[in-house]
N, C-alpha and C positions, 0 to 999 in steps of 0.2 A: 504493500499499499504506500509506504514511503517513497519507494523508487517511482511508482506511478505518479505520485504527487510532484516529485521533483521533476520528471519529464514534462509534465503538463505545464510547469512554470517556466520553461525554457523560453527565452525571448526570441522574437522573430529573427530570421537570418537574412532578411531582405536588404538591410542597411549595410552599405559598403561591401557589397558582394565581391569575392574574387572573380577574376576573369576566368571564363569557362576554358577548361584545357582543350586543345586541339584534338587530342585523341578521343575526348568525349564527343566532340562535334562530329568527328569522322564516323564513330559508332552510331550516333543518333541518325545521321544522314543515311548511313548504310542500312540500318534497320528499318527506316522509313521506306526506303526503296524496295527492300526485300519484302516487306508487308504489302506494299502496293502491288508488286508483281504477283505475289502469292494470292492476293484477293482476286486479280484479274484471271490468273490460272484457275482458281477455284470456280469462278463463274463460267469459264469455258468448259470445265470438266463436268459440273453439275449445276446448271443454271436454276433449276427448280421452279417453284411458282413464287414469283417475286411480288405480286400483287399490284404492280404498276407496269407500264409498258417496259419491256426488256430493253429496248433501245436507250432508255434513260440511264439503266444500270451500266450498260456498256460505255455510254458517254461519260459518266461520272468516274468510273474505274480507269478508263484510259487517260482521262484528264489528270487524275491523281497520280498515275504512273508517270505522266509527263512532268507534272509539278515536282515529284520526288527526284526525278532525273535531272531536271534544271538545278535544284538545290544541291545535289551531289557535285554537279559540275562547278557550280559557284564555289563550293567549298574547296575543290581542288585548286582554283585559282585564288583562294583566300579572299573572297569577296565579303565585306563587312555585313551584308544583308543576312547571312546565316547566323549571326550573333543576337538578333533583336527578338523582342517579345512578340512581334507581329508573326513570326513563323509559328510559335505555339498556337496562337488564336486561329491562324489559317488551318492548322492542323485539326483543331476542334471543328471548324466549319466543315472541313473535307469528311471527317468522321460522321457528322450529322447528315451530310448529303448521302454518304455511302449507305447508312442505316435507312434513310429515306428510299433510296433506290433499290434497295434489296429486300424489302419486306417489312420495314417499320419494327413494330414490336417483336415479330417473330424472325428478325434478321440475326444470322449468326456471325455478323461483322461487328456487333456492339463492343466486343472486347477491345477494338482499336482504341476506344477512349482511353484505356489504361496506358497505352504507349504514350499518348500526349501528356497524361498526368505525370507519369515517370519522368519524362524529359523535362517538363517544367519544374517539377519539385526538386530534382537533384541539381538543377542548373540555377534556380532562383529562389528557392526556399519555400517555407510553409505558406506564406500568404499568396504567392502566385499559384502554387499548387492547389490551394483551397478554392481560389477563383476558377481555375480550370476545371476542378471537379464539379463545382456548382453549374457552370456553363455546360458541362458535358450532360448532366442530368436534365437540364432544361431542353437541350437539343435532343436528347433521346426521347423525351416525352413529346415534344413537338413533331419530331419526325415520325413517331409511332402513331400520333393521332392523325396526322395529315396523310399517311400512306396506307393505313389499315382501316377498311370500311367496317369490319366487325372486330373491334378492339376487344381483346381479353384483358381486363383490368388487372387480374391477379398476376398474369405474366409480366405486364408492364411494371406493376408495383414491385415485383421481386427483383427485376432487372434494374430498375432505377435505385432501389435501395441497395443492392449489391455495388453498383458503380459508386454511389455516395459513400458507403462505409469503407470499402476497400480503397477508394480513391483518396479519402481523407487520411487513412492509415499511411498510404504511400507518401502523401504530401507532408505529413507529420515527420515520419522518419527520414525522408529526403531533406527537409528543412533542419532536422537535428544533426544529420551528418554534415551538412554544409556549415552549421554553427560550430561544430567540433573542429572542421578545418580552420575557420577563422580564429578560434581560441588558440589552436596550436601555432598558427602563423603569428598571433599577437605575443605569446610567450616566447617564441624564437626571437621576434624583434626587440622586445624589451630586454632579453638576455644579451643580445648583441649590443644594445646601447649602453649596457651596464659595463663600460670599459674605463679604466683608470685614466686613459689619455684624454677623455672627454671632460672629466671633472664632475663633481657632485651636482652642481647647479644645472649643467647641460643634461645629465642623466635624469634627474628628477623632473625637469621640464619636458623632456621627451616622453617619459612614462605618463605624466599627467595628460599630454596632449593625445597620446595614442589610446589611453583609457577613455578619454572623452569621445573620441572618434568611434571607437568600438561600440559603446553603449549608445551612441546617437544622443549624447546628453547636451545640454546648453552650457554646463561649466563643470569643471572639476576643481576641488579645493583640497589643498594639503596644509594642515596645521601641525607643527611639531616643535618640541623643545629638547634640546641636547643636554642630558645630564641634569645638573642643578642650575641651569642658566635662569636668569631672571626674566628674559624676554622670550617670547614665542616667535616662531618663523611661520609666515603665511605665504603660500604660493598658490597661484591660480592659472588655470587654462580656460579661456572663455571662447565661446563660438563666435561672437561678433567681432573678435579681434584676431580671428584666424587661428585660434589656439595658442596665441602667444602667451607664454607663462609670465613673462615680466620678471621684474626684480623681486628679490626677497623683501617682505615687509616685516618690520619688528613690531610685534604687539604685546601689550601687558596682559596680566593674568585676568584682569577684569574684562578685557575686550574679547578674549577667546572663551570666556566661560560659557556662552551659549553653545558653541561648538563642542565642548568637552564635558557636556551635561551627562553623557552616558558612562557606563562602566568601562573601564580600561580593557576588559576582556569580552566585550559584547559587540557583536555585529548587529545593525538595525536596519529596518526597512520601513519607509513611510510611503504608503501607496493607497490609492483609492480602491474601494471594494464595492460589493453590492450595496452596502449601507451608504457609501458615498453617492451612488447612483440614484438612491432614494432620498437624497437631500440630507443625509446624516454625515458625521465626521469621518475622515479617512482613518485607517487603521495603522498603528505603529506596533511593529512586532520586532522581537530581537531573539538571538540565539547566542549562548555562551560559547566560549571557545572549548572545543573538543566535544561539543554536543551537537546532536542533529535535530533536536526538538525546538521548534520556533513557539514562542509565547507572546502573547499580547502584553505590551508594556503600558498598562493603564496608569501606573504611577507616573510615567514620563509623557502620558498623552498631551498635556498643555504644552509642555516644553517642545514636544515634536510639532505640534500645530504652529507654535510660535516661530520655531526655527524654519518650518516650510514657508511661512509668510515672510520671514527675514531674507531667505534665500530665493523667493519668488519661484517656488518649486511645486509642480504638481505631484512629483514623486522624487525620493532620494534614497540612496542607500549610503551607509557609512560603516567602515571597518577600522578596527585599531591597527596601528603600525607595529610590527613585530621588532621593536628597538631593544637592544640590550641595555643601553643607558640612554634613558629619556622616555618621553611619552609623545604620542601624536595619533592623529586620525586622518582618514582621507574620505572625501565626500564626492559623490557623483550625483549631480543634480539634473533633473530632466524637467523642462517646463511644458512638454507636450506629450511625452510617452509615459507608460506605466512600467516602472522597473519591478523586478521580481526577486524572489528569494534566490533563484538560481543565479541572477546577476550578482547579488551579494556574495554568494559562495565563490563565484569566479573571481571577483575583485579581492576576495581574501587570499585566493590562490596567487594572484598577481603580486600583491604586496609581500606574501610569504616568500616569494622566489626572488623579488627585486631588491627589497631594502636590506637584507642582509649583505648583498653585494654592494649596495650604496654605502653602508657602513664601512665594509672593507675598502672601498674607494677613499672614504674620508680618512681612514687610518693611513693609507698609502700616501695620500696628500700630505699628512702631517709629517711622515717619515721623510717624504721627498723635500718638503720644505725645510726640515731640520737639516738634511744633507746639503741642500742648496744653500743655506745660511752659512754653514761651516766652510763651504767652498768659496762663498763670496768673501769671507773674511781672509782666507788664504790668498785669493786673487788680489784683494785690496793691499794686503801687506807686500806681496810681490810687486804690485804696481807701484807702491811708494818707494821700495828699495831699489828696484831695477830701472824704473823709468823716470819718476819724478826727481829723484836725487841727481841723475845726470843732467837734467835740463836745469836744475838749480845751479849746478856747477858751470854749465855753459853760460847761464845768465851772469854769474859772477865774473867769469872770464871776459865776457863782452864789456862788463862794466869796467874792469881793470884796464882792458884795451883802450876804452873811450878815455880813461884818465890819462893815459900816456900820450894820447894824441894831442897835437897842438891845437890852439883855440881857433886858428884859422884853417883847419884841415878839412878838405872837401868830403872826408868819410864820416864827419860827425852825424850828419843827417841819417846816413844809412845805418850807422852803429845804433843810433837811438831807435831807429825802426825795428832793428833786430832785437834789441833789448825789450822794447814794448811787445813784440810778437812773442818772444820767449816767455815773458810774463804772462801773456794771454794763454799760452799753451800750458804753463804751470797751473794756472788757475782752473782751466779745463780738466786737467788731469786730476787735480785735487777734487773737484766736484764729482768726477766719474768715479774716483776712489771712494768718496763718500756714498754715492749711490749704490755702488756695488756692495759696500759694507752693510748698508741698511736696507737694500732691496729697493727695486723701482716701484714708484707709486703708479697704480692704474689710473692715471688721470690723462685725459685727452690734452690738457693745457701743457702738460710736461713736453710732449712731443712737439707741439707748436712752438713753445718758447725755445727749445733746444735749436729747432730749424731757423727761427729768426735770429738767434744768437750767432749761428754759423753764417747766415747770410750777411749779418753785420760785419763779421770778421773778414769775409771775403771782399766786401765792398771797401773796407778800411785798408787792408793790406795789398789788394790787387786791382782795386778799382772796378770790380765787377758788380753790377747792380742786379740783385735777385729779389724778386717779390714773392712771398709766401701767401697764398690765397686758400682759405678754407671755407667752402659754401655752407656746409652743413655740419653738425656734430656727428661724429662716428666713433664707435666703440672698438679700441684696440687693446689687447692684452699687453702686458708689459714686455713680453718676449717679442710679439709681433712689432711693437712700437720701436724696440731696438733695432729690428732688422730693417725696418723702413728707414730709420735714421741712417743706418749704414749705407743702404742703397742711395739714398739722396746724397750723401758725402761722396760716394764713388762718381 
């Protein structure tokens, strides 16, 4: 019973469907052509009593064979027409015509509807398969009524019920299989994004965006606190901003209190139910970690309703973050769709797989930062001893040489220029050593100031005028800014 309830709550797989595999299209087109040719051969071998003029059945089946052959040829040349929904609906119409032309309610070609339902369900999910199933039942009834003068209601009812029941089962399992493929693809993508080279911020932003797209949600919110930190971190991925997660916002304990009202080991679901359709409140349910039994959270009902109004959500799910040191929650918020318990369980799988990796990335970042700091200290000392000191000696030597020169010597101006230039280089080297020792600040103004200072020196010493123009602000990391500065110097 529990397994049936879980399967019944699986979300639709029609959102962000993966591209249909070429092998699947080849198989579907080949089976369509095989069924059409087989139906024509069956009519040739045993035409029977069709109930309508025999010429109509010949015309319909020959046309369907031609239609199937044309689609198979289009697939060979990779024409995009074979990928669309229109093909499935054309197949439904063809099946209705075949049933009409071969006896209506007594036609032995009515199982052709299952071919269309299978193709639609396993390509486009539950919703499309259910629509195709309903259309097949309607066409079966219409074709039977229109072509059979003496209609046997019991036969028609049995066949229609069989098509509807089996068709919905096919659509359900086809949509579930498609959903499982999407889930595996998402888990693979978030695992690939959990790379130490990208950093914590990029990884978390990518996970939020991918989760929002997968659940077709309006927003995705992450709130967390590391260890005993006084401030909480808030990250968001919004639909109207193209999923951009933005920067990390620092919030106080009071500001995040509405988002952290649930137990630290509790996954919650706020979604409309039958009561909501009758004008009553939506239902807030939750499940403890390690349990499979969902319970109504009547004690948190007002908080759930207030939180839904605060987030402008028709439905939301929230699960705790599996952090070793710290607390946090992730919210998936939908303003138009109804999220399910299966969504909450899968979101719990996502955070259970991703956030331990994110914590490892944070630890690696700290280790790398410590190693980089020690390396910067060593480079700064080497820079001072091996580069700055010789320049200082050179400047002293130039000053002594100028003191020996006569007052009317023509070399005085050149010596003063060299002394001034060496002083500028010594200042630049000292600033560079200080920057290396303390670490470069990730500020855009630092790069622009360095470029403008370099342009001023070139103009002063060599008479070359260079203008630095920055039309708009752009975000560069310290490493990239250093590389850009070196490229401009070259």
